[in-house]
PAMARTOR-297743 format. One line per field, with one value per residue (C-alpha): residue number from 0; x, y, z. Coordinates in nm, 4 decimals, decimal comma. Example, Ala and Ser with C-alpha at 12.3 -4.5 7.8 and 13.67 -1.06 7.14 Angstrom:
BEGIN
num = 0_1
c1 = 1,2300_1,3670
c2 = -0,4500_-0,1060
c3 = 0,7800_0,7140
END
This chain:
BEGIN
num = 0_1_2_3_4_5_6_7_8_9_10_11_12_13_14_15_16_17_18_19_20_21_22_23_24_25_26_27_28_29_30_31_32_33_34_35_36_37_38_39_40_41_42_43_44_45_46_47_48_49_50_51_52_53_54_55_56_57_58_59_60_61_62_63_64_65_66_67_68_69_70_71_72_73_74_75_76_77_78_79_80_81_82_83_84_85_86_87_88_89_90_91_92_93_94_95_96_97_98_99_100_101_102_103_104_105_106_107_108_109_110_111_112_113_114_115_116_117_118_119_120_121_122_123_124_125_126_127_128_129_130_131_132_133_134_135_136_137_138_139_140_141_142_143_144_145_146_147_148_149_150_151_152_153_154_155_156_157_158_159_160_161_162_163_164_165_166_167_168_169_170_171_172_173_174_175_176_177_178_179_180_181_182_183_184_185_186_187_188_189_190_191_192_193_194_195_196_197_198_199_200_201_202_203_204_205_206_207_208_209_210_211_212_213_214_215_216_217_218_219_220_221_222_223_224_225_226_227_228_229_230_231_232_233_234_235_236_237_238_239_240_241_242_243_244_245_246_247_248_249_250_251_252_253_254_255_256_257_258_259_260_261_262_263_264_265_266_267_268_269_270_271_272_273_274_275_276_277_278_279_280_281_282_283_284_285_286_287_288_289_290_291_292_293_294_295_296_297_298_299_300_301_302_303_304_305_306_307_308_309_310_311_312_313_314_315_316_317_318_319_320_321_322_323_324_325_326_327_328_329_330_331_332_333_334_335_336_337_338_339_340_341_342_343_344_345_346_347_348_349_350_351_352_353_354_355_356_357_358_359_360_361_362_363_364_365_366_367_368_369_370_371_372_373_374_375_376_377_378_379_380_381_382_383_384_385_386_387_388_389_390_391_392_393_394_395_396_397_398_399_400_401_402_403_404_405_406_407_408_409_410_411_412_413_414_415_416_417_418_419_420_421_422_423_424_425_426_427_428_429_430_431_432_433_434_435_436_437_438_439_440_441_442_443_444_445_446_447_448_449_450_451_452_453_454_455_456_457_458_459_460_461_462_463_464_465_466_467_468_469_470_471_472_473_474_475_476_477_478_479_480_481_482_483_484_485_486_487_488_489_490_491_492_493_494_495_496_497_498_499_500_501_502_503_504_505_506_507_508_509_510_511_512_513_514_515_516_517_518_519_520_521_522_523_524_525_526_527_528_529_530_531_532_533_534_535_536_537_538_539_540_541_542_543_544_545_546_547_548_549_550_551_552_553_554_555_556_557_558_559_560_561_562_563_564_565_566_567_568_569_570_571_572_573_574_575_576_577_578_579_580_581_582_583_584_585_586_587_588_589_590_591_592_593_594_595_596_597_598_599_600_601_602_603_604_605_606_607_608_609_610_611_612_613_614_615_616_617_618_619_620_621_622_623_624_625_626_627_628_629_630_631_632_633_634_635_636_637_638_639_640_641_642_643_644_645_646_647_648_649_650_651_652_653_654_655_656_657_658_659_660_661_662_663_664_665_666_667_668_669_670_671_672_673_674_675_676_677_678_679_680_681_682_683_684_685_686_687_688_689_690_691_692_693_694_695_696_697_698_699
c1 = -3,7847_-3,7972_-3,7901_-3,5327_-3,6241_-3,4057_-3,1159_-3,2142_-3,0547_-2,7493_-2,8512_-2,7692_-2,7690_-3,0924_-2,9098_-2,5914_-2,6632_-2,7625_-2,5342_-2,6239_-2,4264_-2,1178_-1,9517_-1,9909_-1,8844_-1,5834_-1,4804_-1,5087_-1,3013_-1,0323_-1,0065_-0,9036_-0,6229_-0,2828_-0,0196_0,3231_0,5110_0,5389_0,5302_0,3386_0,3942_0,0285_0,0528_0,1909_-0,0499_-0,3336_-0,2345_-0,2818_-0,6151_-0,7395_-0,6303_-0,8262_-1,1432_-1,1073_-1,0684_-1,3444_-1,5958_-1,9338_-1,9274_-1,6226_-1,8261_-2,0800_-2,0439_-1,7367_-1,4502_-1,2941_-0,9450_-0,6640_-0,3789_-0,0704_-0,0274_0,2327_0,5829_0,6261_0,3678_0,6078_0,9155_1,1293_1,0063_0,6450_0,7310_0,9145_0,6277_0,3664_0,5645_0,5080_0,1476_0,0090_-0,0849_-0,2739_-0,4545_-0,5492_-0,6679_-0,8944_-1,0153_-1,1200_-1,2784_-1,4825_-1,5879_-1,6920_-1,8724_-2,0484_-2,1653_-2,4510_-2,5489_-2,3878_-2,3874_-2,2070_-2,0880_-1,9492_-1,7723_-1,6219_-1,4966_-1,3503_-1,1545_-1,0341_-0,9135_-0,7223_-0,5591_-0,5045_-0,1247_-0,1345_-0,1691_-0,5045_-0,3978_-0,2543_-0,5749_-0,8001_-0,5647_-0,5181_-0,8935_-0,9752_-0,6954_-0,8571_-1,1929_-1,0270_-0,9091_-1,2652_-1,4179_-1,1530_-1,1951_-1,5721_-1,5475_-1,2648_-1,4921_-1,7921_-1,6002_-1,4415_-1,7557_-1,8503_-1,5018_-1,2924_-1,3769_-1,1978_-1,4021_-1,7236_-1,6400_-1,5764_-1,8983_-2,0936_-1,9368_-1,9987_-2,3473_-2,2945_-2,5780_-2,4789_-2,4240_-2,4984_-2,8295_-2,9401_-2,7760_-3,0935_-3,2079_-2,8552_-2,7787_-2,9091_-2,7096_-2,3879_-2,4240_-2,4733_-2,1717_-1,9554_-2,0613_-1,9852_-1,6480_-1,5607_-1,6513_-1,4437_-1,1434_-1,1723_-1,1797_-0,8893_-0,6746_-0,7622_-0,6490_-0,3267_-0,2859_-0,2762_-0,0078_0,2082_0,2043_0,5667_0,6491_0,8941_0,6053_0,3184_0,3255_0,0636_-0,0284_-0,1160_-0,4887_-0,5780_-0,4163_-0,5564_-0,9089_-0,8412_-0,6856_-0,9937_-1,2117_-0,9852_-1,0843_-1,4533_-1,3678_-1,1738_-1,4662_-1,7226_-1,4918_-1,4431_-1,8158_-1,8751_-1,6321_-1,8400_-2,1607_-2,0129_-1,8739_-2,2135_-2,3783_-2,1163_-2,1304_-2,5096_-2,4760_-2,2749_-2,4955_-2,7915_-2,7280_-3,0124_-3,2650_-3,1368_-3,3935_-3,2782_-3,4011_-3,4231_-3,3681_-3,0093_-2,9270_-3,0914_-2,8837_-2,5611_-2,6609_-2,7392_-2,4035_-2,2309_-2,4006_-2,2564_-1,9072_-1,9118_-2,0015_-1,7083_-1,4854_-1,6033_-1,5123_-1,1728_-1,0916_-1,1672_-0,9304_-0,6653_-0,6857_-0,6448_-0,3322_-0,2024_-0,2629_-0,0728_0,2154_0,2186_0,2328_0,5235_0,6997_0,6436_0,7873_1,0842_1,1379_1,1018_1,3630_1,5916_1,5585_1,6334_1,9486_2,0483_2,0424_2,2481_2,5177_2,8120_2,8216_3,0801_2,8127_2,4398_2,3178_2,2197_2,0148_1,8485_1,7647_1,6028_1,3928_1,3047_1,3614_1,1275_1,0795_1,4376_1,3342_1,6482_1,4983_1,3010_1,3382_1,1653_1,3969_1,1967_1,4431_1,4442_1,1042_1,2764_1,3241_1,6595_1,8741_1,9377_2,3080_2,2563_2,2429_2,5546_2,7758_2,5743_2,4000_2,0355_1,7371_1,4343_1,1308_0,8489_0,4860_0,1380_-0,0611_-0,2145_0,1043_0,0835_0,1186_0,3141_0,5445_0,6174_0,6652_0,9084_1,1095_1,1162_1,2487_1,5264_1,6214_1,6277_1,8327_2,0856_2,1028_2,1748_2,5137_2,6209_2,9832_2,8928_2,9432_2,5933_2,4458_2,5901_2,2780_1,9908_1,6248_1,4017_1,0261_0,8875_0,5060_0,3416_-0,0049_-0,2945_-0,3401_-0,6676_-0,8509_-0,9524_-0,7081_-0,8812_-0,8050_-0,8382_-0,5678_-0,3431_-0,3732_-0,2971_0,0156_0,1286_0,0660_0,2828_0,5505_0,5664_0,5909_0,8955_1,2336_1,4063_1,3841_1,0794_0,9689_0,8096_0,4953_0,2665_0,2720_0,6352_0,7357_0,7123_0,4754_0,7790_0,9350_0,6112_0,6133_0,9757_0,8976_0,6065_0,7496_1,1183_1,1099_0,7720_0,6009_0,2439_0,1098_0,3510_0,6289_0,9756_1,3231_1,5269_1,8955_2,1242_2,4967_2,7006_2,7298_2,3533_2,3588_2,0719_2,2417_1,9203_1,5743_1,4083_1,5925_1,2747_1,3147_1,6777_1,5715_1,3049_1,5374_1,8639_1,7885_2,0805_2,3226_2,2325_2,4198_2,5011_2,1836_2,3188_2,2049_2,5615_2,5423_2,2071_2,3572_2,6570_2,4321_2,2342_2,5550_2,6312_2,2828_2,1390_1,7898_1,7931_1,5771_1,7803_1,6960_1,3336_1,2538_1,5260_1,4721_1,0920_1,1224_1,4333_1,3821_1,4618_1,8366_1,8316_1,6597_1,9090_2,2026_2,0587_2,0265_1,6503_1,4147_1,2073_0,8662_0,7121_0,3534_0,0587_-0,2935_-0,6263_-0,8077_-0,7976_-0,9200_-0,6305_-0,3914_-0,5082_-0,4735_-0,1349_0,0296_-0,0915_0,0210_0,3658_0,4187_0,3278_0,5699_0,8477_0,8068_0,8216_1,1222_1,2870_1,3676_1,3556_1,1012_0,9711_0,6747_0,5926_0,2667_0,3124_-0,0463_-0,1059_0,0351_-0,2626_-0,3073_-0,6722_-0,9092_-0,9124_-0,5343_-0,5593_-0,8245_-0,6101_-0,3193_-0,5388_-0,6623_-0,3126_-0,1780_-0,4784_-0,4532_-0,0697_-0,0416_0,2753_0,4540_0,2972_0,4098_0,2338_0,2472_0,0542_0,3116_0,5667_0,3345_0,3002_0,6789_0,7432_0,5384_0,6465_1,0100_0,9187_0,7483_1,0529_1,2803_1,0688_1,0805_1,4507_1,5272_1,3070_1,4922_1,8160_1,6768_1,6271_1,3449_1,2372_1,4269_1,7667_1,7631_1,7026_1,6269_1,3651_1,2047_1,1708_1,0409_0,7788_0,6767_0,6320_0,4275_0,2104_0,1502_0,0161_-0,1987_-0,3796_-0,6796_-0,5213_-0,2399_0,1261_0,4462_0,8250_1,0398_1,4108_1,7192_2,0171_2,0816_2,1118_1,7938_1,4473_1,1205_0,8043_0,4570_0,0945_-0,1459_-0,3159_0,0258_0,2115_-0,0701_-0,1161_0,2621_0,2637_-0,0256_0,1694_0,4851_0,5010_0,5641_0,8846_1,0024_1,2682_1,4368_1,4710_1,7508_1,9269_1,8755_1,7701_1,4228_1,4059_1,5587_1,3285_1,0252_1,1337_1,1766_0,8270_0,6742_0,8503_0,7379_0,3755_0,3466_0,0266_0,0450_-0,2448_-0,1781_-0,2973_-0,0653_-0,1650_0,0808_-0,0759_0,1346_0,0410_0,0252_0,1783_0,4729_0,7102_0,7441_0,5511_0,7033_0,4761_0,5738_0,5961_0,6792_0,5317_0,7964_0,6470_0,6010_0,7870_0,4852_0,3943_0,1355_-0,1838_-0,2104_-0,5236_-0,6121_-0,7309_-0,9035_-0,9079_-1,0225_-0,8263_-1,1286_-1,2943
c2 = -1,3851_-1,7184_-1,7139_-1,9435_-2,0657_-1,9576_-2,1810_-2,4668_-2,5003_-2,7236_-3,0788_-3,1752_-2,8175_-2,8669_-3,0558_-2,8505_-2,6957_-3,0203_-3,0717_-3,4424_-3,4908_-3,3151_-3,6196_-3,8362_-3,5489_-3,4796_-3,8443_-3,8382_-3,5185_-3,6501_-3,9621_-3,7360_-3,5781_-3,7379_-3,4590_-3,5506_-3,2741_-3,0270_-2,6673_-2,3889_-2,0242_-1,9279_-1,5616_-1,4095_-1,6258_-1,5042_-1,1429_-1,2003_-1,3740_-1,0836_-0,8396_-1,0341_-1,0362_-0,6678_-0,5714_-0,8096_-0,6564_-0,5977_-0,2302_-0,1711_-0,2056_0,0579_0,3617_0,4279_0,2058_0,0199_0,1209_-0,1241_-0,1150_-0,3277_-0,5589_-0,4564_-0,5608_-0,7333_-0,9930_-1,1150_-1,1811_-1,4712_-1,7113_-1,6690_-1,7138_-2,0382_-2,1577_-2,0798_-2,2808_-2,5831_-2,5002_-2,3691_-2,7166_-2,7951_-2,4589_-2,5099_-2,8653_-2,7550_-2,4600_-2,6947_-2,9324_-2,6487_-2,5276_-2,8711_-2,9944_-2,6675_-2,5935_-2,8392_-2,8030_-3,1019_-3,2374_-2,9721_-3,2139_-3,4607_-3,1784_-3,0525_-3,4022_-3,4418_-3,1154_-3,2311_-3,5569_-3,3597_-3,1596_-3,4568_-3,4247_-3,0609_-2,9171_-2,7702_-2,4098_-2,4938_-2,6805_-2,3859_-2,1311_-2,3406_-2,4015_-2,0341_-1,9491_-2,1843_-2,0166_-1,6724_-1,7718_-1,8507_-1,5577_-1,3172_-1,4355_-1,3935_-1,0367_-0,9449_-1,0214_-0,8573_-0,5388_-0,5020_-0,6092_-0,2572_-0,1318_-0,4275_-0,6196_-0,9302_-0,9293_-0,8743_-1,1696_-1,3961_-1,2818_-1,3670_-1,7141_-1,7757_-1,6284_-1,4066_-1,1648_-0,7983_-0,7369_-0,3650_-0,4320_-0,6675_-0,4756_-0,4357_-0,7967_-0,9307_-0,6998_-0,9316_-1,2252_-1,0257_-0,8796_-1,2286_-1,3501_-1,0649_-1,1323_-1,5033_-1,4409_-1,1962_-1,4599_-1,7242_-1,4930_-1,4207_-1,7901_-1,8590_-1,5853_-1,7149_-2,0687_-1,9299_-1,7303_-2,0524_-2,1919_-1,8814_-1,8977_-1,9044_-2,2570_-2,1330_-1,9788_-2,2168_-2,5934_-2,8269_-2,9552_-2,6043_-2,6204_-2,3121_-2,4634_-2,8126_-2,6673_-2,4711_-2,7665_-2,9733_-2,7192_-2,6307_-2,9365_-2,8492_-2,4844_-2,5952_-2,8125_-2,5326_-2,2827_-2,5151_-2,5913_-2,2146_-2,1918_-2,4577_-2,2627_-1,9362_-2,1072_-2,2660_-1,9267_-1,7794_-2,0800_-2,0483_-1,7119_-1,8574_-1,9549_-1,7461_-1,4623_-1,2117_-1,4577_-1,4560_-1,4434_-1,3920_-1,5970_-1,4719_-1,8296_-1,8189_-1,5088_-1,6628_-1,9797_-1,7801_-1,5617_-1,8667_-2,0164_-1,6839_-1,6884_-2,0312_-1,9430_-1,6207_-1,8243_-2,0542_-1,7478_-1,6010_-1,9212_-1,9526_-1,5859_-1,6276_-1,9249_-1,7411_-1,4488_-1,6933_-1,8222_-1,4662_-1,3995_-1,7171_-1,6102_-1,2581_-1,3982_-1,6230_-1,3321_-1,1096_-1,3752_-1,4195_-1,0422_-1,0109_-1,2819_-1,1170_-0,7930_-0,9734_-1,1295_-0,7947_-0,6269_-0,9147_-0,8645_-0,6240_-0,3611_-0,1048_0,1678_0,2140_0,2251_-0,1411_-0,1221_0,2066_0,0804_-0,2304_-0,0105_0,2743_0,1807_-0,1135_-0,0248_0,0794_0,4441_0,6545_0,9464_0,7847_1,0688_1,4038_1,6726_1,8840_2,1732_2,2114_2,0502_1,8462_1,4737_1,3296_1,0198_0,7745_0,8606_1,1819_0,9550_0,7508_0,6934_0,9317_0,8802_0,8371_0,8690_0,6882_0,8830_0,6255_0,7242_0,7006_0,9992_1,0699_1,2381_1,4700_1,8319_1,9096_1,6145_1,7164_2,0835_2,0081_1,7654_2,0257_2,2910_2,0581_1,9660_2,3281_2,4297_2,1550_2,2652_2,6227_2,4999_2,2599_2,2429_2,0983_1,7250_1,6797_1,8218_1,5464_1,3427_1,3149_1,2341_1,0354_1,0045_0,6557_0,6668_0,3400_0,3400_0,0991_-0,0617_-0,2236_0,1098_0,3022_0,5693_0,8942_1,2580_1,3585_1,1135_1,2096_1,5774_1,4819_1,2971_1,5867_1,8447_1,6476_1,5949_1,9677_2,0585_1,8365_2,0023_1,6617_1,3834_1,1608_0,8949_1,0449_0,8344_0,7344_0,3593_0,3451_0,1093_-0,2593_-0,4699_-0,6692_-0,3452_-0,2575_-0,6060_-0,5568_-0,2147_-0,3548_-0,6898_-0,6108_-0,2406_-0,2769_0,0188_0,0568_0,4026_0,5910_0,7550_0,5961_0,7253_0,4231_0,5145_0,3716_0,4355_0,5130_0,1355_0,0839_-0,0899_-0,0264_0,1416_0,2419_0,0913_0,4097_0,7342_0,9426_0,9446_1,0589_1,3335_1,4633_1,4488_1,5855_1,7018_1,6977_1,6668_1,2971_1,2535_0,9942_0,8676_0,5221_0,3138_0,3403_0,7203_0,7094_0,5062_0,7402_1,0472_0,8944_0,8261_1,1987_1,3001_1,3610_1,4619_1,8389_2,1193_2,1398_1,7771_1,8104_2,1348_2,1613_2,4798_2,4934_2,8586_3,0766_3,2414_2,9138_2,9377_3,3043_3,2142_2,9332_3,1655_3,4269_3,1651_3,2001_2,9360_2,7877_2,6276_2,4209_2,3302_2,1814_2,0408_2,1558_2,2748_2,6530_2,7044_2,5001_2,6974_3,0242_2,8926_2,7367_3,0307_3,2834_3,0597_2,9990_3,3681_3,4525_3,1861_3,3097_3,6601_3,5344_3,3134_3,6024_3,3955_3,4980_3,2746_3,2300_3,0067_2,8441_2,6650_2,3548_2,2242_1,8568_1,6047_1,6357_2,0149_2,0665_2,3581_2,3707_2,4225_2,6941_2,8752_2,8348_3,0005_3,2989_3,3297_3,2928_3,5686_3,7940_3,7537_3,7670_3,4461_3,3150_3,2642_3,0314_2,8520_3,0580_2,7845_2,4662_2,2769_2,3572_2,2114_1,8976_1,8848_1,9129_1,5994_1,4043_1,4498_1,2969_1,0026_0,9677_0,9579_0,6765_0,4718_0,5421_0,4179_0,1102_0,0272_0,0271_-0,2011_0,0656_0,0678_0,2383_-0,0250_0,0383_0,3979_0,7218_0,9251_0,6654_0,7156_1,0898_1,0389_0,7963_1,0420_1,3245_1,1044_0,9866_1,3527_1,4067_1,0928_1,2318_1,4639_1,7263_1,9783_1,9247_2,1218_2,0899_2,3510_2,3731_2,5815_2,5093_2,1510_1,9889_2,0847_1,9703_1,9146_1,7776_1,6811_1,6453_1,9310_1,7814_1,7591_2,0689_2,3189_2,2159_2,2279_2,5887_2,6877_2,5322_2,7327_2,8638_2,5027_2,4585_2,8119_2,8062_2,5158_2,7232_2,9237_2,6058_2,3776_2,5985_2,6378_2,3224_2,0816_2,2236_2,1747_1,8203_1,7446_1,8700_1,6744_1,3581_1,4011_1,4490_1,1824_0,9812_0,6010_0,6023_0,7121_0,6318_0,6864_0,6490_0,6176_0,6984_0,6342_0,5962_0,2211_0,2331_0,4550_0,1728_-0,1590_-0,1522_-0,3758_-0,6270_-0,5016_-0,1367_-0,0494_0,2535_0,5237_0,6144_0,2819_0,0264_-0,2015_-0,3340_-0,1155_-0,2660_-0,2494_-0,1203_-0,0537_0,3018_0,4603_0,8388_1,0974_1,4186_1,6484_1,7891
c3 = -5,6327_-5,4559_-5,0800_-4,9253_-4,5764_-4,2863_-4,1907_-3,9614_-3,6179_-3,5907_-3,5035_-3,1483_-3,0153_-2,8205_-2,5496_-2,5532_-2,2107_-2,0379_-1,7388_-1,7300_-2,0515_-1,9162_-1,7603_-2,0702_-2,2919_-2,0718_-2,0897_-2,4681_-2,4950_-2,2605_-2,4806_-2,7710_-2,5649_-2,6327_-2,6227_-2,7553_-2,5710_-2,8579_-2,7400_-2,9112_-2,8195_-2,8398_-2,7452_-3,0715_-3,2740_-3,0544_-3,1265_-3,5010_-3,4405_-3,2288_-3,4976_-3,7638_-3,5524_-3,4754_-3,8411_-3,9509_-3,7120_-3,8849_-3,7836_-3,9983_-4,3174_-4,2241_-4,4503_-4,6632_-4,7608_-4,4672_-4,3733_-4,4378_-4,1895_-4,1700_-3,8733_-3,6174_-3,7194_-3,3853_-3,4915_-3,7581_-3,5465_-3,6692_-3,4010_-3,5114_-3,8796_-3,8010_-3,5835_-3,8501_-4,1043_-3,8782_-3,7896_-4,1183_-4,2443_-3,9219_-3,9315_-4,2999_-4,2338_-3,9479_-4,1532_-4,4317_-4,1825_-4,0368_-4,3845_-4,5037_-4,1947_-4,1206_-4,4737_-4,4720_-4,1095_-3,9397_-3,5870_-3,3808_-3,1122_-3,3681_-3,5527_-3,2249_-3,1352_-3,4858_-3,4468_-3,1041_-3,2644_-3,5272_-3,2466_-3,0128_-2,9995_-2,8807_-2,5293_-2,4255_-2,4824_-2,8262_-2,9237_-2,8584_-3,0200_-3,3363_-3,3628_-3,3245_-3,5739_-3,8297_-3,7765_-3,8045_-4,1552_-4,2676_-4,0838_-4,2151_-4,5757_-4,5512_-4,4227_-4,6572_-4,9523_-4,7827_-4,7038_-5,0507_-5,2435_-5,3495_-5,4432_-5,5569_-5,8784_-5,7502_-5,4308_-5,6311_-5,8560_-5,5576_-5,3923_-5,7085_-5,7310_-5,3590_-5,3903_-5,0874_-5,0123_-5,0298_-4,6591_-4,6688_-4,8406_-4,5642_-4,2801_-4,0741_-4,0966_-4,0397_-3,7466_-3,4681_-3,6082_-3,6463_-3,2962_-3,1557_-3,3572_-3,2265_-2,8671_-2,8957_-3,0631_-2,7848_-2,5254_-2,7105_-2,7178_-2,3448_-2,2598_-2,4976_-2,3455_-2,0009_-2,0925_-2,2415_-1,9195_-1,7167_-1,9492_-1,8947_-1,5148_-1,3879_-1,2715_-1,0068_-0,8127_-0,8860_-0,9426_-1,0944_-0,7473_-0,6213_-0,5269_-0,7325_-1,0425_-0,9791_-0,9807_-1,2987_-1,4840_-1,4054_-1,5891_-1,8819_-2,0986_-2,0765_-2,1512_-2,4611_-2,5711_-2,5458_-2,7138_-3,0130_-3,0059_-3,0254_-3,3198_-3,4979_-3,4251_-3,5546_-3,8651_-3,9354_-3,9311_-4,1671_-4,3998_-4,3991_-4,5716_-4,8606_-5,1485_-5,0361_-5,2793_-5,2951_-5,1555_-4,7959_-4,5151_-4,1564_-3,8630_-3,5044_-3,3867_-3,5140_-3,3087_-3,0015_-3,0323_-3,0588_-2,7631_-2,5501_-2,6357_-2,5564_-2,2158_-2,1389_-2,2629_-2,0582_-1,7495_-1,8210_-1,8589_-1,5263_-1,3465_-1,5186_-1,4633_-1,0927_-1,0718_-1,2737_-1,0308_-0,7424_-0,9155_-0,9626_-0,5918_-0,5035_-0,7269_-0,5836_-0,2308_-0,3300_-0,4990_-0,1963_0,0347_-0,1990_-0,2242_0,1528_0,2158_-0,0417_0,1542_0,4802_0,3308_0,1803_0,5221_0,6644_0,3995_0,4276_0,1501_0,0410_0,0333_0,0908_-0,2713_-0,3059_0,0145_-0,0837_-0,4321_-0,2828_-0,0539_-0,2891_-0,6559_-0,7091_-1,0787_-1,1566_-1,1865_-1,2607_-1,0615_-0,7768_-0,5259_-0,4852_-0,3463_-0,1017_-0,1224_-0,5017_-0,5734_-0,8480_-0,9018_-0,7968_-0,8426_-0,5609_-0,5966_-0,3956_-0,0883_-0,1675_0,1392_0,3547_0,6852_0,5855_0,8180_0,6763_0,7967_0,7884_0,8395_0,6940_0,5646_0,9071_1,0168_1,3167_1,2093_1,5277_1,4695_1,1122_1,1998_1,4829_1,2704_0,9931_1,2335_1,3504_0,9941_0,8741_1,1786_1,1005_0,7365_0,8414_0,9702_0,6925_0,8108_1,1503_1,1958_1,3375_1,0152_0,7957_0,7344_0,4870_0,5517_0,3132_0,3660_0,2978_0,3137_0,4196_0,2638_0,3000_-0,0420_0,0645_0,0828_-0,2307_-0,3497_-0,4447_-0,5233_-0,1578_-0,0518_-0,3410_-0,2462_0,1141_-0,0018_-0,2225_0,0520_0,2962_0,0322_-0,0502_0,3182_0,3730_0,3080_0,2760_0,0185_-0,0355_-0,2808_-0,5911_-0,5999_-0,3112_-0,3913_-0,4967_-0,2157_-0,3057_-0,0892_0,0285_0,1549_0,3382_0,4931_0,6039_0,7527_0,9510_1,0581_1,1091_1,1993_1,3764_1,2131_1,3407_1,2513_1,4812_1,2783_1,2787_1,1980_1,0876_1,0642_0,7948_0,8099_0,4932_0,4252_0,4513_0,7902_1,0305_1,3256_1,4998_1,4315_1,5563_1,6279_1,6610_2,0402_2,0134_1,7747_2,0155_2,3186_2,1758_1,8203_1,5767_1,8691_1,8650_1,5326_1,3993_1,5706_1,6511_1,9462_2,0816_2,0624_2,2435_2,5267_2,5472_2,5672_2,8545_3,0466_3,0334_3,1511_3,4969_3,6008_3,5764_3,4463_3,1231_3,0379_3,1428_2,9616_2,6955_2,4899_2,4908_2,6016_2,5404_2,8831_3,0611_3,0004_3,1020_3,4306_3,4928_3,4224_3,6582_3,9322_3,9610_4,0932_3,8121_3,8467_3,5693_3,6352_3,4476_3,4532_3,3148_3,6307_3,6005_3,9563_4,0903_3,8660_4,0262_4,3811_4,3150_4,1339_4,3928_4,6794_4,5266_4,4533_4,8158_4,9469_4,7149_4,8543_5,2128_5,1366_4,9507_4,6428_4,2772_4,1071_3,7532_3,6647_3,3305_3,2509_3,0283_3,0197_2,9378_2,6923_2,4596_2,4488_2,3725_2,3807_2,7608_2,7735_2,5083_2,7148_3,0278_2,8446_2,7599_3,1208_3,2721_3,0484_3,1093_3,4890_3,4798_3,6807_3,5105_3,1831_2,9231_2,6093_2,3400_2,0770_2,1560_1,9506_2,2209_2,4856_2,2717_2,2307_2,6063_2,6687_2,3616_2,4757_2,8122_2,6395_2,4151_2,7204_2,8622_2,5387_2,4916_2,8412_2,7922_2,4672_2,6662_2,9366_3,2016_3,4562_3,7786_3,9786_3,8189_3,6880_3,8783_3,5646_3,4736_3,8154_3,7509_3,3960_3,5283_3,7973_3,5448_3,3117_3,5993_3,6873_3,3382_3,3672_3,6718_3,6628_3,8880_3,8637_3,9477_3,9834_3,9567_4,1331_4,0526_4,1235_3,9018_3,7962_4,1374_4,3245_4,2128_4,3987_4,2404_4,3585_4,2518_4,3033_4,6097_4,7785_4,6618_4,7316_5,0987_5,1409_5,0200_5,2470_5,5364_5,4598_5,8175_5,9304_5,7280_5,6432_5,9189_5,7399_5,4226_5,5816_5,6940_5,3947_5,1064_4,9611_4,7436_5,0000_5,2712_5,0443_4,9621_5,3336_5,4110_5,1203_5,2391_5,5992_5,4955_5,2267_5,2672_5,2249_4,9791_4,6249_4,2731_3,9789_3,6164_3,3268_2,9902_2,6805_2,3126_2,2614_1,9130_1,9943_2,0765_2,2502_2,5790_2,8489_3,0175_3,3630_3,4700_3,8315_4,0113_4,0631_4,4021_4,5815_4,3661_4,3136_3,9675_3,8013_3,6654_3,2868_3,1112_2,7489_2,6944_2,3939_2,3838_2,1343_2,0884_2,1116_2,4221
END
C-alpha cells in the first residue's frame, strides 16, 4: 500500500494571526461590502444549519447505525421556503466555490475575499449565515455518506467514487482532526449567532449611534472575515479527505492549525458577546424607563376599577393566577381584588417578626367580623428583593416561610415584580427597607402612600386608611392614656373604668425601677389613692428588659407586659404617631399632642427611667427618672396640695416648680421609617435639636 503524505497547510495561513495585517485586510474586506438593501431573515436559516452540524457530529457515527430524525416542522414555515427559493442559488454557488478552491489547497485569504465578493450585496449578518449555510451543505453531504457507508449501498458507491477513507477504520487517527473541526465549527456558530443577535436588536430602544452598538459594528466586519476564513479552513480539511481512500495518513499539524484558528474565533466571540450584553443592558434600561413612565402615567389616569393598576403592578408576565391566597394556600386570580380597597404590604425578606405578627393579629381580628365596614379591605404582600445578590435555597425558604405565615394575599413568585415596579416602589413610594402599606381605593388610586402608621395607631378603625381619614382621626384625638397605651394590656380599660390612677414607666436600670416603684407605692398609700403600675421597658426590648420583667414579677413590684412583642408595639405606636403627625405638617410648635409624643420618645432615648401618671383622660403627669424619683421622696413638701388640686395636678405643680434649667433630650428614631424633617424642636425648651446619625445593633 502506498503511503500518501499528509495534507499540506493552506498557503497564507502562517500570517493569519498577524495583527499588523488587520488594517489592510479590513480595508480589503470593506471594499467588498456593497449591500443593496435586501433583507434576509437569518434566524430560521441558522436553525437548519445548527441542526445539520448537530446531526453531522463525528460522535454520531460511533457504534451502530445513526438515528435519522425529521427537522422540526417550524423550520419549514412558508416564509423560510420562499426565502430559500431566492437564496438557494447563492448558497449553491458558494458551496461550489468552497469545494473547488479548497480541494487543491488554495490561498485561504484569497478564497475568503472571493466569497465576500460573491456576497457583496448582502448585509454582514446575511453574509456570514449564507457562507456557513454553503459550508453546511458540503459538510452535511460528507458526513451523510460517511455515516451511511456501512449500511446503505448508495452511500457506499458514492464513497468509493469519492475515494473517502472508511471513517470508522481510521477513527483513532482522525479523532484529533475531527475534535478540532468540531471546536472550530462551534466557535463559528457562536460568532454567527452573535452577529445575528446584533441585527435583531430592537431599533426603538437602540440606535446605530449608541456607543455600545458603534463599537460592535466596528468589529463585525473582521468577525465576518475570520468566520468565513474558518469555513474555508474547515472545508479544506474535509476536501483533503476526499480522494485519499484507504491510503489516508493523518497529520497533527492539521489539528493544530484548526485549534489555533478556533482560539482566535473564540476570542472574537468573547469580545462580541461582551458588546452584545452591553447592548442588552442598554435596551433593558430603556425598557425599564419606558415601563416606569407607563406606570407613572397609569397612576395619573382615572380608571373604572383597580384591575388595570393591579395587573401593571403584579402580573408582569400575564399570569392568569398571579396571587397566592394565604387563607386557602391556593393560587388566585387578580379578579379577587376587583373594586376592593387594597393595602399593598411592601417589604423585603428581613421583615420584623413582631411587625408581621401584630399585622397578622389585626388582619385576623378584622376578618372575624366580615360584616363590619372597617373589615372591607384586602392585603397583598409585594416583596422587594435585591436582584444583585445571589438567590439560594436559604432565601427561597425564607420567602416561602413568610408567605405561608401571611393570612392575606401575596405574589406567587419571589421575583414576580417587574424591575420597573421595583423602581416605582422605591422612587415614588420611597420604600427603603422599612415596611410600607400603600393604600389603593376600589378605582386603583393611591389614597395613602403609607398607612402603616395608621394601622399601628388605630388598627382597622382607620378604614379606609386614607390620608383624609388619618387627619379626621387626629382631630378627634387628645393626649390621654387611651391614646398612649391603647389596648397593650386588657387591664388598662378596667383600671380606667374603675377610676384608678395608672402609672406607665420604663427604662432598663433595675435598681432605679426598685426605688421608683417602692417610692410611688408608699406615696400612693399616704395620698390614699388607688394606683396600678405597668412596666413598658424600652423601644428595643432586649435581654435586659426581659430579665427586668422576670425580676419585677418575682419581687411583685408592678404589672408587666408578658410578651415582648407588646413592649415593641407600645413604642412603635409612639413612633408611628410622630411620623403620622409629621406627614400632616405638625410639629412641637403647633401641636400639643406632638409635644407629648416628642417627650415620650425623648424619655426612651435617655439612659434613665421615666414615668407617666394618669387619672382618667384629662390628668397626666410625666417626667424622667432623675426628676420623678426626687419628687416622690419629697412628697411631704407637696402632699397638702393633693387635697386641694388632686394628686396629678399637685405632682405637675411640684415638677414645674423644681424644673432645672439644664436638660439633655435625645430623640432616637429609625432613619428608614419615614421622611425625617430637617428641623426638630425640643418639646421641653423649644430650641432646635442637633441632628446626629446613629448606628445601633439589636443585641446586648
